[in-house]
All heavy atoms as an XYZ file, in Angstrom:
889
protein
N      -8.396      9.196     26.944
C      -8.045      7.871     26.458
C      -6.823      7.313     27.135
O      -6.459      7.727     28.236
N      -6.176      6.380     26.446
C      -4.997      5.707     26.994
C      -3.896      6.680     27.365
O      -3.295      6.551     28.406
C      -4.455      4.708     25.937
C      -4.932      3.308     26.139
S      -3.964      2.118     25.190
C      -4.182      2.672     23.485
N      -3.660      7.663     26.478
C      -2.568      8.592     26.710
C      -2.828      9.466     27.928
O      -1.912      9.709     28.719
C      -2.355      9.488     25.467
C      -1.529      8.814     24.408
C      -1.407      9.664     23.149
C      -0.500     10.840     23.390
N      -0.294     11.598     22.096
N      -4.074      9.913     28.138
C      -4.415     10.756     29.278
C      -4.154      9.990     30.573
O      -3.533     10.530     31.510
C      -5.881     11.201     29.241
C      -6.119     12.472     28.443
C      -6.071     12.232     26.938
O      -6.339     11.111     26.484
N      -5.728     13.213     26.159
N      -4.649      8.736     30.621
C      -4.448      7.916     31.835
C      -2.976      7.761     32.149
O      -2.573      7.889     33.309
C      -5.084      6.504     31.617
C      -6.591      6.517     31.656
C      -7.190      5.192     31.166
O      -6.545      4.146     31.389
O      -8.293      5.260     30.586
N      -2.208      7.470     31.113
C      -0.757      7.275     31.301
C      -0.114      8.585     31.809
O       0.684      8.547     32.725
C      -0.159      6.893     29.946
C       1.282      6.353     29.966
C       1.355      5.098     30.843
C       1.730      6.018     28.561
N      -0.528      9.701     31.250
C      -0.009     11.010     31.650
C      -0.257     11.261     33.136
O       0.655     11.675     33.849
C      -0.663     12.093     30.792
C      -0.101     13.467     31.025
C       1.145     13.812     30.519
C      -0.818     14.416     31.736
C       1.678     15.076     30.739
C      -0.289     15.673     31.964
C       0.960     16.022     31.448
N      -1.472     10.989     33.593
C      -1.801     11.195     35.022
C      -0.999     10.286     35.918
O      -0.512     10.700     36.958
C      -3.312     11.015     35.253
C      -4.147     12.125     34.668
N      -3.947     13.432     35.004
C      -5.149     12.096     33.771
C      -4.809     14.192     34.337
N      -5.556     13.381     33.563
N      -0.851      9.047     35.465
C      -0.061      8.082     36.256
C       1.387      8.531     36.370
O       2.003      8.432     37.427
C      -0.166      6.691     35.624
C      -0.142      5.565     36.669
C      -0.347      4.186     36.068
N       0.794      3.809     35.227
C       0.700      3.254     34.027
N      -0.503      3.026     33.516
N       1.771      2.927     33.349
N       1.926      9.052     35.278
C       3.298      9.543     35.267
C       3.463     10.730     36.197
O       4.454     10.806     36.929
C       3.707      9.948     33.841
C       3.974      8.765     32.940
N       4.297      8.898     31.614
C       3.917      7.428     33.191
C       4.463      7.690     31.090
N       4.232      6.786     32.018
N       2.529     11.664     36.162
C       2.581     12.830     37.035
C       2.634     12.420     38.503
O       3.414     12.937     39.296
C       1.345     13.748     36.816
C       1.528     14.732     35.683
C       2.050     16.075     36.206
C       2.457     17.036     35.108
N       3.899     16.986     34.806
N       1.751     11.483     38.883
C       1.704     10.968     40.266
C       3.048     10.358     40.647
O       3.554     10.613     41.722
C       0.587      9.958     40.453
C      -0.790     10.576     40.556
C      -1.929      9.546     40.480
O      -1.663      8.337     40.593
O      -3.081      9.989     40.274
N       3.587      9.557     39.764
C       4.861      8.895     40.016
C       5.990      9.909     40.217
O       6.821      9.745     41.102
C       5.211      7.938     38.893
N       5.942     10.977     39.417
C       6.967     12.008     39.523
C       6.907     12.739     40.876
O       7.950     13.122     41.438
C       6.849     13.032     38.378
C       7.342     12.496     37.035
C       7.010     13.447     35.897
O       6.811     14.634     36.109
N       6.943     12.905     34.694
N       5.701     12.922     41.422
C       5.553     13.608     42.685
C       6.084     12.788     43.866
O       6.587     13.335     44.820
C       4.077     13.997     42.917
C       3.698     15.243     42.112
C       2.208     15.323     41.800
O       1.418     14.517     42.310
N       1.826     16.269     40.955
N       5.977     11.454     43.752
C       6.463     10.588     44.835
C       7.937     10.274     44.695
O       8.548      9.689     45.603
C       5.696      9.260     44.863
S       3.924      9.449     44.661
N       8.521     10.647     43.576
C       9.887     10.221     43.260
C      10.910     11.123     43.970
O      10.711     12.316     44.093
C      10.068     10.324     41.757
S      11.645      9.679     41.169
N      12.018     10.539     44.408
C      13.134     11.310     44.957
C      13.788     12.091     43.821
O      13.970     11.547     42.743
C      14.189     10.401     45.603
C      13.654      9.623     46.789
C      14.733      9.487     47.833
N      14.213      8.851     49.047
C      14.465      7.580     49.357
N      15.232      6.842     48.591
N      13.976      7.089     50.459
N      14.174     13.373     44.074
C      14.704     14.230     43.007
C      15.829     13.591     42.187
O      15.846     13.717     40.964
C      15.200     15.449     43.757
C      14.390     15.499     45.000
C      14.073     14.074     45.343
N      16.764     12.870     42.857
C      17.896     12.329     42.076
C      17.462     11.151     41.190
O      18.168     10.779     40.290
C      19.054     11.923     42.997
C      18.717     10.813     43.975
N      18.104     11.082     45.196
C      18.853      9.485     43.873
C      17.941      9.935     45.835
N      18.376      8.955     45.053
N      16.303     10.595     41.454
C      15.793      9.487     40.601
C      14.905     10.011     39.452
O      14.552      9.249     38.560
C      14.965      8.514     41.439
C      15.819      7.670     42.363
O      17.014      7.472     42.087
N      15.234      7.212     43.438
N      14.593     11.302     39.527
C      13.638     11.861     38.544
C      14.075     11.715     37.088
O      13.265     11.286     36.267
C      13.383     13.344     38.910
C      12.039     13.907     38.430
C      10.878     13.071     38.910
C      11.885     15.348     38.895
N      15.334     11.982     36.721
C      15.731     11.796     35.314
C      15.485     10.384     34.799
O      15.017     10.191     33.675
C      17.214     12.156     35.287
C      17.400     13.043     36.475
C      16.445     12.555     37.511
N      15.846      9.396     35.640
C      15.645      7.995     35.279
C      14.166      7.697     35.056
O      13.759      7.055     34.097
C      16.185      7.076     36.389
C      17.638      6.659     36.256
C      18.054      5.819     37.473
C      17.854      5.838     34.976
N      13.347      8.161     36.011
C      11.914      7.936     35.947
C      11.327      8.583     34.655
O      10.550      7.950     33.947
C      11.205      8.532     37.160
C       9.682      8.420     37.186
C       9.256      6.959     37.396
C       9.063      9.281     38.260
N      11.751      9.853     34.413
C      11.251     10.558     33.240
C      11.616      9.823     31.942
O      10.782      9.721     31.026
C      11.797     11.992     33.207
C      11.085     12.882     34.201
C      10.963     14.310     33.645
N      10.159     15.118     34.564
C      10.661     16.091     35.326
N      11.955     16.365     35.269
N       9.881     16.780     36.118
N      12.840      9.296     31.894
C      13.290      8.575     30.692
C      12.429      7.309     30.491
O      12.009      7.016     29.361
C      14.754      8.219     30.804
N      12.174      6.601     31.570
C      11.361      5.388     31.499
C       9.925      5.728     31.058
O       9.342      5.049     30.229
C      11.340      4.679     32.838
N       9.406      6.818     31.629
C       8.047      7.249     31.281
C       7.969      7.677     29.803
O       6.969      7.417     29.152
C       7.597      8.398     32.197
C       7.340      7.938     33.601
C       6.949      9.104     34.530
O       7.201     10.261     34.208
N       6.340      8.778     35.650
N       8.986      8.349     29.334
C       9.047      8.796     27.943
C       8.967      7.572     27.025
O       8.216      7.563     26.057
C      10.370      9.565     27.709
C      10.568     10.057     26.284
C       9.534     11.120     25.854
O       9.032     11.883     26.677
N       9.227     11.139     24.572
N       9.746      6.532     27.358
C       9.709      5.311     26.563
C       8.350      4.662     26.581
O       7.856      4.209     25.563
C      10.762      4.290     27.087
C      12.170      4.612     26.630
C      13.085      3.415     26.787
N      13.193      2.962     28.173
C      14.011      3.491     29.093
N      14.799      4.504     28.772
N      14.032      3.025     30.328
N       7.703      4.672     27.744
C       6.374      4.067     27.889
C       5.350      4.856     27.022
O       4.514      4.291     26.342
C       5.939      4.081     29.353
C       4.720      3.227     29.622
C       4.250      3.242     31.082
O       4.846      3.975     31.886
O       3.278      2.525     31.365
N       5.446      6.201     27.091
C       4.538      7.056     26.324
C       4.727      6.804     24.823
O       3.763      6.710     24.072
C       4.786      8.533     26.682
C       3.807      9.506     26.019
S       2.062      9.224     26.520
C       1.920     10.280     27.965
N       6.004      6.695     24.379
C       6.281      6.437     22.964
C       5.699      5.087     22.513
O       5.175      4.966     21.414
C       7.781      6.488     22.685
C       8.297      7.917     22.582
C       9.822      8.029     22.669
O      10.490      6.949     22.658
O      10.330      9.159     22.753
N       5.788      4.085     23.422
C       5.258      2.766     23.099
C       3.741      2.815     22.934
O       3.200      2.226     22.001
C       5.648      1.769     24.190
N       3.079      3.592     23.789
C       1.624      3.736     23.714
C       1.239      4.439     22.420
O       0.343      4.018     21.713
C       1.071      4.468     24.950
C      -0.362      4.943     24.713
C       1.107      3.542     26.174
N       1.976      5.528     22.101
C       1.688      6.275     20.876
C       1.884      5.375     19.645
O       1.093      5.434     18.688
C       2.584      7.528     20.778
C       2.080      8.637     21.680
C       3.059      9.805     21.784
O       4.195      9.709     21.223
O       2.703     10.802     22.414
N       2.941      4.551     19.689
C       3.217      3.633     18.579
C       2.082      2.644     18.404
O       1.632      2.377     17.301
C       4.538      2.905     18.850
C       4.944      1.882     17.814
C       5.190      2.512     16.442
O       5.759      3.608     16.333
N       4.741      1.836     15.385
N       1.551      2.140     19.575
C       0.453      1.164     19.528
C      -0.819      1.807     18.958
O      -1.536      1.198     18.163
C       0.201      0.623     20.937
C      -0.414     -0.766     20.876
C      -0.539     -1.350     22.262
N      -1.887     -1.186     22.760
C      -2.206     -1.109     24.041
N      -1.279     -1.196     24.961
N      -3.443     -0.989     24.429
N      -1.070      3.058     19.343
C      -2.252      3.770     18.854
C      -2.139      3.952     17.341
O      -3.092      3.713     16.591
C      -2.426      5.152     19.542
C      -2.799      4.925     21.005
C      -3.478      6.010     18.857
C      -2.776      6.178     21.878
N      -0.923      4.358     16.859
C      -0.711      4.515     15.415
C      -0.916      3.214     14.660
O      -1.506      3.168     13.611
C       0.709      5.046     15.142
C       0.849      6.566     15.257
C       2.142      7.050     14.597
N       3.319      6.423     15.145
C       3.997      6.936     16.213
N       3.564      8.030     16.796
N       5.092      6.325     16.639
N      -0.382      2.134     15.240
C      -0.471      0.806     14.629
C      -1.944      0.367     14.516
O      -2.385     -0.125     13.465
C       0.324     -0.187     15.468
C       0.526     -1.538     14.861
C       1.259     -1.538     13.519
O       2.029     -0.590     13.258
O       1.046     -2.482     12.742
N      -2.707      0.588     15.605
C      -4.126      0.209     15.581
C      -4.875      1.021     14.555
O      -5.770      0.515     13.865
C      -4.725      0.401     16.989
C      -4.392     -0.719     17.940
C      -4.835     -0.461     19.376
O      -5.570      0.512     19.613
O      -4.424     -1.230     20.268
N      -4.526      2.309     14.427
C      -5.184      3.182     13.468
C      -4.897      2.700     12.051
O      -5.782      2.623     11.213
C      -4.667      4.624     13.640
C      -5.351      5.661     12.758
C      -6.837      5.760     13.019
O      -7.265      5.935     14.139
N      -7.644      5.623     11.964
N      -3.610      2.316     11.792
C      -3.207      1.855     10.468
C      -3.965      0.576     10.103
O      -4.461      0.414      8.999
C      -1.710      1.603     10.462
C      -1.139      1.332      9.068
C       0.359      1.017      9.144
N       0.642     -0.148      9.942
C       0.455     -1.427      9.543
N      -0.027     -1.669      8.343
N       0.749     -2.443     10.354
N      -4.089     -0.370     11.087
C      -4.794     -1.614     10.828
C      -6.278     -1.367     10.566
O      -6.877     -1.995      9.694
C      -4.621     -2.573     12.005
C      -3.223     -3.204     12.018
S      -2.847     -4.018     13.596
C      -3.960     -5.404     13.525
N      -6.843     -0.411     11.283
C      -8.239     -0.025     11.092
C      -8.445      0.516      9.681
O      -9.371      0.144      8.978
C      -8.606      1.027     12.132
C     -10.067      1.276     12.267
S     -10.924     -0.136     12.981
C     -12.590      0.293     12.567
N      -7.524      1.420      9.265
C      -7.607      2.013      7.940
C      -7.519      0.927      6.866
O      -8.262      0.946      5.884
C      -6.447      3.016      7.719
C      -6.654      4.295      8.553
O      -7.732      4.466      9.107
O      -5.679      5.075      8.667
N      -6.585     -0.012      7.023
C      -6.422     -1.100      6.062
C      -7.677     -1.949      5.965
O      -8.084     -2.347      4.884
C      -5.227     -1.978      6.424
C      -3.885     -1.401      5.986
C      -2.690     -2.233      6.392
O      -2.876     -3.413      6.766
O      -1.573     -1.704      6.349
N      -8.303     -2.205      7.112
C      -9.509     -3.021      7.162
C     -10.625     -2.331      6.391
O     -11.338     -2.935      5.618
C      -9.916     -3.228      8.628
C     -11.075     -4.182      8.830
C     -11.237     -4.514     10.326
C     -12.519     -5.224     10.598
N     -13.691     -4.336     10.688
N     -10.752     -1.013      6.593
C     -11.795     -0.239      5.901
C     -11.553     -0.245      4.408
O     -12.499     -0.459      3.622
C     -11.829      1.233      6.427
C     -12.345      1.243      7.892
C     -12.683      2.135      5.553
C     -12.197      2.550      8.611
N     -10.284     -0.088      3.980
C      -9.953     -0.099      2.553
C     -10.332     -1.459      1.936
O     -10.922     -1.537      0.851
C      -8.474      0.235      2.332
C      -8.033     -0.107      0.920
C      -8.216      1.707      2.613
N     -10.000     -2.547      2.656
C     -10.301     -3.890      2.141
C     -11.810     -4.101      2.016
O     -12.290     -4.672      1.047
C      -9.734     -4.949      3.083
C      -8.219     -5.185      2.972
C      -7.739     -6.152      4.045
C      -7.852     -5.730      1.595
N     -12.566     -3.606      3.029
C     -14.022     -3.733      2.970
C     -14.617     -2.948      1.811
O     -15.534     -3.403      1.115
C     -14.648     -3.264      4.299
C     -14.508     -4.313      5.396
C     -14.930     -3.810      6.781
O     -15.488     -2.682      6.864
O     -14.725     -4.533      7.763
N     -14.065     -1.745      1.573
C     -14.534     -0.927      0.458
C     -14.220     -1.603     -0.888
O     -15.048     -1.649     -1.774
C     -13.891      0.460      0.475
C     -14.479      1.438      1.526
C     -13.658      2.728      1.545
C     -15.942      1.748      1.221
N     -12.982     -2.161     -0.994
C     -12.616     -2.885     -2.205
C     -13.587     -4.028     -2.481
O     -14.016     -4.230     -3.615
C     -11.200     -3.456     -2.081
C     -10.124     -2.411     -2.234
O     -10.451     -1.274     -2.662
O      -8.955     -2.695     -1.937
N     -13.944     -4.749     -1.408
C     -14.878     -5.895     -1.539
C     -16.254     -5.383     -2.007
O     -16.884     -6.012     -2.862
C     -14.999     -6.611     -0.196
C     -15.741     -7.938     -0.293
C     -15.221     -8.880     -1.392
O     -14.029     -9.169     -1.421
N     -16.070     -9.303     -2.294
N     -16.695     -4.236     -1.490
C     -17.976     -3.662     -1.898
C     -17.974     -3.313     -3.381
O     -18.960     -3.537     -4.088
C     -18.315     -2.416     -1.067
C     -18.816     -2.780      0.328
C     -19.604     -1.629      0.921
C     -20.206     -1.909      2.281
N     -19.755     -3.097      2.996
N     -16.845     -2.742     -3.867
C     -16.716     -2.388     -5.288
C     -16.822     -3.648     -6.133
O     -17.566     -3.700     -7.119
C     -15.392     -1.634     -5.566
C     -15.124     -1.516     -7.056
C     -15.412     -0.244     -4.932
N     -16.092     -4.700     -5.726
C     -16.114     -5.968     -6.454
C     -17.530     -6.569     -6.484
O     -17.983     -7.030     -7.523
C     -15.072     -6.955     -5.872
C     -13.664     -6.473     -6.202
C     -15.282     -8.372     -6.387
C     -12.550     -7.209     -5.463
N     -18.215     -6.519     -5.336
C     -19.599     -7.028     -5.264
C     -20.491     -6.272     -6.243
O     -21.305     -6.866     -6.946
C     -20.152     -6.898     -3.859
C     -19.462     -7.845     -2.862
O     -18.748     -8.765     -3.323
O     -19.619     -7.659     -1.643
N     -20.311     -4.945     -6.271
C     -21.135     -4.092     -7.150
C     -20.851     -4.407     -8.618
O     -21.783     -4.555     -9.415
C     -20.833     -2.625     -6.846
C     -21.817     -1.682     -7.513
C     -21.507     -0.236     -7.166
O     -20.362      0.210     -7.326
N     -22.499      0.493     -6.716
N     -19.562     -4.506     -8.960
C     -19.196     -4.844    -10.342
C     -19.794     -6.174    -10.761
O     -20.371     -6.294    -11.854
C     -17.669     -4.901    -10.478
C     -16.970     -3.572    -10.384
C     -15.459     -3.705    -10.260
O     -14.931     -4.761     -9.919
N     -14.739     -2.640    -10.568
N     -19.696     -7.139     -9.895
C     -20.188     -8.481    -10.158
C     -21.702     -8.466    -10.351
O     -22.233     -9.070    -11.307
C     -19.799     -9.400     -8.998
O     -20.452    -10.630     -9.085
N     -22.420     -7.752     -9.494
C     -23.886     -7.659     -9.568
C     -24.320     -7.011    -10.885
O     -25.203     -7.530    -11.586
C     -24.433     -6.826     -8.407
O     -24.017     -7.426     -7.184
C     -25.964     -6.769     -8.416
N     -23.667     -5.907    -11.259
C     -24.014     -5.214    -12.470
C     -23.665     -6.035    -13.713
O     -24.397     -6.006    -14.708
C     -23.325     -3.829    -12.516
C     -23.882     -2.824    -11.492
C     -22.926     -1.652    -11.334
C     -25.244     -2.323    -11.888
N     -22.549     -6.752    -13.643
C     -22.147     -7.621    -14.770
C     -23.200     -8.723    -14.968
O     -23.637     -8.986    -16.077
C     -20.779     -8.250    -14.484
C     -20.236     -9.034    -15.646
C     -18.860     -9.624    -15.350
O     -18.539     -9.867    -14.171
O     -18.087     -9.836    -16.316
N     -23.629     -9.353    -13.851
C     -24.650    -10.407    -13.910
C     -25.963     -9.878    -14.444
O     -26.714    -10.587    -15.121
C     -24.851    -11.063    -12.540
C     -23.717    -11.997    -12.153
C     -23.976    -12.665    -10.815
C     -22.790    -13.457    -10.357
N     -22.432    -13.131     -8.946
N     -26.254     -8.598    -14.135
C     -27.498     -7.982    -14.600
C     -27.402     -7.606    -16.075
O     -28.398     -7.125    -16.670
C     -27.829     -6.760    -13.736
N     -26.209     -7.771    -16.639
C     -26.050     -7.497    -18.069
C     -25.827     -6.038    -18.408
O     -26.043     -5.626    -19.546
N     -25.418     -5.232    -17.398
C     -25.134     -3.814    -17.692
C     -23.793     -3.733    -18.375
O     -22.787     -4.157    -17.827
C     -25.126     -2.983    -16.364
C     -24.915     -1.500    -16.677
C     -26.423     -3.179    -15.612
N     -23.777     -3.180    -19.598
C     -22.535     -3.178    -20.368
C     -21.530     -2.249    -19.713
O     -21.899     -1.212    -19.136
C     -22.772     -2.784    -21.820
O     -23.245     -1.445    -21.849
N     -20.252     -2.599    -19.795
C     -19.191     -1.779    -19.207
C     -18.856     -2.181    -17.784
O     -17.913     -1.659    -17.186
N     -19.584     -3.167    -17.218
C     -19.295     -3.595    -15.862
C     -18.727     -5.004    -15.817
O     -19.291     -5.935    -16.367
C     -20.524     -3.477    -14.965
C     -20.811     -2.048    -14.613
C     -21.683     -1.280    -15.369
C     -20.159     -1.456    -13.555
C     -21.909      0.047    -15.071
C     -20.386     -0.114    -13.236
C     -21.264      0.643    -14.000
N     -17.594     -5.136    -15.170
C     -16.905     -6.382    -14.933
C     -15.959     -6.115    -13.799
O     -15.678     -4.954    -13.457
C     -16.128     -6.818    -16.203
C     -15.380     -5.652    -16.862
C     -14.125     -5.303    -16.444
C     -16.025     -4.885    -17.849
C     -13.461     -4.222    -17.004
C     -15.372     -3.806    -18.409
C     -14.084     -3.472    -17.967
O     -13.447     -2.389    -18.512
N     -15.454     -7.162    -13.184
C     -14.575     -6.991    -12.011
C     -13.211     -6.510    -12.507
O     -12.573     -7.138    -13.333
C     -14.455     -8.299    -11.206
C     -15.823     -8.591    -10.576
C     -13.361     -8.186    -10.158
C     -15.920     -9.933     -9.888
N     -12.792     -5.359    -11.957
C     -11.475     -4.772    -12.291
C     -11.006     -3.928    -11.127
O     -11.811     -3.366    -10.374
C     -11.570     -3.918    -13.563
O     -10.253     -3.357    -13.810
C     -12.558     -2.824    -13.474
N      -9.657     -3.814    -11.007
C      -9.106     -2.886    -10.018
C      -8.292     -1.797    -10.718
O      -7.691     -0.965    -10.059
C      -8.151     -3.660     -9.040
O      -7.216     -4.408     -9.808
C      -8.925     -4.596     -8.130
N      -8.342     -1.801    -12.040
C      -7.644     -0.782    -12.830
C      -8.301      0.591    -12.583
O      -9.492      0.766    -12.819
C      -7.724     -1.149    -14.316
C      -7.089     -0.099    -15.214
O      -7.242      1.076    -15.022
N      -6.382     -0.591    -16.214
N      -7.502      1.573    -12.075
C      -8.066      2.888    -11.706
C      -8.840      3.567    -12.854
O      -9.878      4.188    -12.636
C      -6.845      3.715    -11.322
C      -5.792      2.719    -10.965
C      -6.064      1.506    -11.805
N      -8.294      3.484    -14.105
C      -8.964      4.132    -15.241
C     -10.309      3.481    -15.528
O     -11.305      4.165    -15.790
C      -8.085      4.088    -16.494
C      -6.947      5.115    -16.428
C      -5.744      4.661    -17.208
O      -5.431      3.469    -17.254
N      -5.028      5.608    -17.811
N     -10.350      2.139    -15.470
C     -11.603      1.431    -15.715
C     -12.595      1.681    -14.603
O     -13.805      1.807    -14.841
C     -11.337     -0.073    -15.877
C     -10.590     -0.366    -17.181
C     -10.102     -1.799    -17.279
O     -10.359     -2.596    -16.350
O      -9.434     -2.135    -18.284
N     -12.098      1.812    -13.360
C     -12.956      2.141    -12.230
C     -13.590      3.507    -12.407
O     -14.805      3.680    -12.156
C     -12.183      2.090    -10.905
C     -11.931      0.718    -10.289
C     -10.990      0.811     -9.120
C     -13.252      0.085     -9.863
N     -12.792      4.471    -12.862
C     -13.312      5.808    -13.104
C     -14.414      5.767    -14.171
O     -15.459      6.398    -14.020
C     -12.177      6.746    -13.563
O     -11.171      6.732    -12.540
C     -12.664      8.186    -13.724
N     -14.167      5.005    -15.229
C     -15.149      4.846    -16.287
C     -16.446      4.263    -15.727
O     -17.535      4.773    -16.054
C     -14.576      3.947    -17.381
C     -15.346      3.848    -18.684
C     -15.363      5.182    -19.401
C     -14.757      2.751    -19.580
N     -16.332      3.228    -14.926
C     -17.511      2.585    -14.325
C     -18.262      3.555    -13.419
O     -19.507      3.621    -13.413
C     -17.117      1.335    -13.535
C     -16.663      0.186    -14.433
C     -16.367     -1.081    -13.660
O     -16.330     -1.095    -12.442
N     -16.147     -2.166    -14.395
N     -17.525      4.388    -12.667
C     -18.171      5.346    -11.791
C     -18.943      6.395    -12.590
O     -20.051      6.786    -12.234
C     -17.154      6.006    -10.859
C     -16.776      5.112     -9.704
S     -15.265      5.677     -8.860
C     -15.882      7.121     -8.049
N     -18.315      6.828    -13.723
C     -18.999      7.768    -14.596
C     -20.248      7.161    -15.215
O     -21.262      7.842    -15.341
C     -18.047      8.253    -15.714
C     -16.934      9.115    -15.140
O     -17.069      9.719    -14.070
N     -15.830      9.228    -15.871
N     -20.160      5.883    -15.593
C     -21.337      5.175    -16.137
C     -22.469      5.127    -15.099
O     -23.619      5.378    -15.421
C     -20.951      3.745    -16.515
C     -20.429      3.536    -17.951
C     -19.870      2.131    -18.083
C     -21.545      3.744    -18.963
N     -22.091      4.793    -13.861
C     -23.096      4.726    -12.774
C     -23.774      6.062    -12.587
O     -24.999      6.145    -12.413
C     -22.445      4.300    -11.455
C     -22.355      2.809    -11.191
C     -21.691      2.586     -9.828
C     -23.719      2.149    -11.190
N     -22.971      7.128    -12.610
C     -23.483      8.501    -12.447
C     -24.465      8.828    -13.578
O     -25.550      9.391    -13.354
C     -22.308      9.472    -12.412
C     -22.673     10.929    -12.114
C     -23.387     11.126    -10.791
O     -23.264     10.278     -9.878
O     -24.078     12.164    -10.656
N     -24.105      8.433    -14.813
C     -24.965      8.649    -15.975
C     -26.276      7.924    -15.823
O     -27.359      8.491    -16.063
C     -24.217      8.164    -17.238
C     -24.846      8.481    -18.587
C     -24.868      9.981    -18.825
C     -24.116      7.780    -19.703
N     -26.214      6.656    -15.413
C     -27.421      5.841    -15.207
C     -28.333      6.506    -14.146
O     -29.525      6.601    -14.307
C     -27.049      4.400    -14.766
C     -26.363      3.661    -15.931
C     -28.268      3.608    -14.292
C     -25.664      2.357    -15.540
N     -27.680      6.984    -13.087
C     -28.419      7.624    -12.007
C     -29.167      8.887    -12.511
O     -30.326      9.113    -12.222
C     -27.466      8.016    -10.864
C     -28.123      8.174     -9.497
C     -27.093      8.515     -8.446
N     -26.397      9.746     -8.751
C     -26.902     10.968     -8.575
N     -28.120     11.121     -8.100
N     -26.206     12.043     -8.872
N     -28.453      9.692    -13.322
C     -29.052     10.910    -13.867
C     -30.210     10.592    -14.807
O     -31.237     11.275    -14.802
C     -27.974     11.745    -14.605
C     -27.137     12.547    -13.646
C     -26.190     13.477    -14.389
C     -25.365     14.294    -13.373
N     -24.049     14.616    -13.886
N     -30.040      9.549    -15.648
C     -31.099      9.141    -16.561
C     -32.341      8.696    -15.780
O     -33.472      9.026    -16.144
C     -30.623      8.003    -17.473
C     -29.620      8.407    -18.563
C     -29.040      7.190    -19.228
C     -30.318      9.296    -19.613
N     -32.111      7.955    -14.705
C     -33.217      7.522    -13.848
C     -33.962      8.713    -13.247
O     -35.184      8.725    -13.196
C     -32.743      6.611    -12.740
C     -32.549      5.171    -13.171
C     -32.045      4.301    -12.042
O     -31.314      4.747    -11.148
N     -32.408      3.048    -12.042
N     -33.189      9.701    -12.794
C     -33.807     10.904    -12.220
C     -34.680     11.597    -13.253
O     -35.803     11.974    -12.977
C     -32.699     11.875    -11.751
C     -32.407     11.744    -10.282
C     -31.322     12.729     -9.832
O     -30.577     13.266    -10.672
N     -31.246     12.991     -8.571
N     -34.131     11.778    -14.461
C     -34.888     12.426    -15.550
C     -36.193     11.665    -15.836
O     -37.237     12.241    -16.012
C     -34.037     12.502    -16.825
C     -33.079     13.637    -16.839
C     -32.780     14.103    -18.274
C     -31.801     15.260    -18.309
N     -30.406     14.832    -18.066
N     -36.064     10.330    -15.850
C     -37.225      9.467    -16.112
C     -38.301      9.679    -15.085
O     -39.472      9.862    -15.393
C     -36.801      8.000    -16.110
C     -37.035      7.295    -17.431
C     -36.424      5.894    -17.424
O     -36.953      5.043    -16.683
O     -35.419      5.688    -18.123
N     -37.887      9.639    -13.817
C     -38.889      9.773    -12.726
C     -39.491     11.182    -12.708
O     -40.641     11.364    -12.370
C     -38.268      9.396    -11.362
O     -37.273     10.319    -11.005
N     -38.692     12.179    -13.122
C     -39.238     13.558    -13.202
C     -40.268     13.656    -14.311
O     -41.308     14.262    -14.133
C     -38.108     14.562    -13.454
C     -37.339     14.941    -12.199
C     -36.002     15.624    -12.486
O     -35.838     16.138    -13.603
O     -35.154     15.598    -11.589
N     -40.006     13.039    -15.457
C     -40.961     13.133    -16.578
C     -42.199     12.304    -16.272
O     -43.299     12.642    -16.674
C     -40.330     12.700    -17.884
O     -39.922     11.342    -17.806
N     -42.017     11.203    -15.503
C     -43.201     10.414    -15.089
C     -44.116     11.238    -14.193
O     -45.314     11.218    -14.343
C     -42.754      9.137    -14.334
C     -42.393      7.993    -15.251
C     -41.662      6.856    -14.495
O     -41.847      6.775    -13.277
O     -40.951      6.096    -15.158
N     -43.499     12.004    -13.314
C     -44.285     12.891    -12.426
C     -45.020     13.925    -13.244
O     -46.160     14.266    -12.965
C     -43.379     13.565    -11.401
C     -43.032     12.664    -10.222
C     -42.244     13.446     -9.161
C     -41.449     12.495     -8.301
N     -40.045     12.860     -8.233
N     -44.351     14.463    -14.268
C     -44.949     15.518    -15.093
C     -46.177     15.026    -15.840
O     -47.115     15.744    -16.055
C     -43.910     16.059    -16.058
N     -46.155     13.713    -16.250
C     -47.272     13.187    -17.059
C     -48.359     12.542    -16.193
O     -49.386     12.208    -16.703
C     -46.738     12.150    -18.067
C     -45.939     12.822    -19.151
C     -44.586     12.534    -19.326
C     -46.512     13.771    -20.013
C     -43.849     13.145    -20.312
C     -45.760     14.381    -21.015
C     -44.436     14.074    -21.165
N     -48.078     12.366    -14.876
C     -49.085     11.697    -14.063
C     -50.142     12.657    -13.526
O     -49.963     13.874    -13.516
C     -48.435     10.964    -12.863
O     -47.733     11.889    -12.086
């Protein structure tokens, strides 16, 4: 990636460099490497934030859909305790559906 390319470029520069200039070159390269690492971290953080926002939006869409469908216990909320409750409700509904489809198979 970016860091590997930079590393190779730095190595080449060090080989062409006069020995007395080497400390200066190394210091400049160190700063450049730190800047690249900082940029990578920053991009990663923005990516993470974007994913979190998209997930939040998906939760809100789901709450809204279930509320409109008249499923009790569902409404738009970001309260962690209420979210846990809603997740447990969804899990319960899923299990009930599984049981239903299993008993349908048994009687067919």
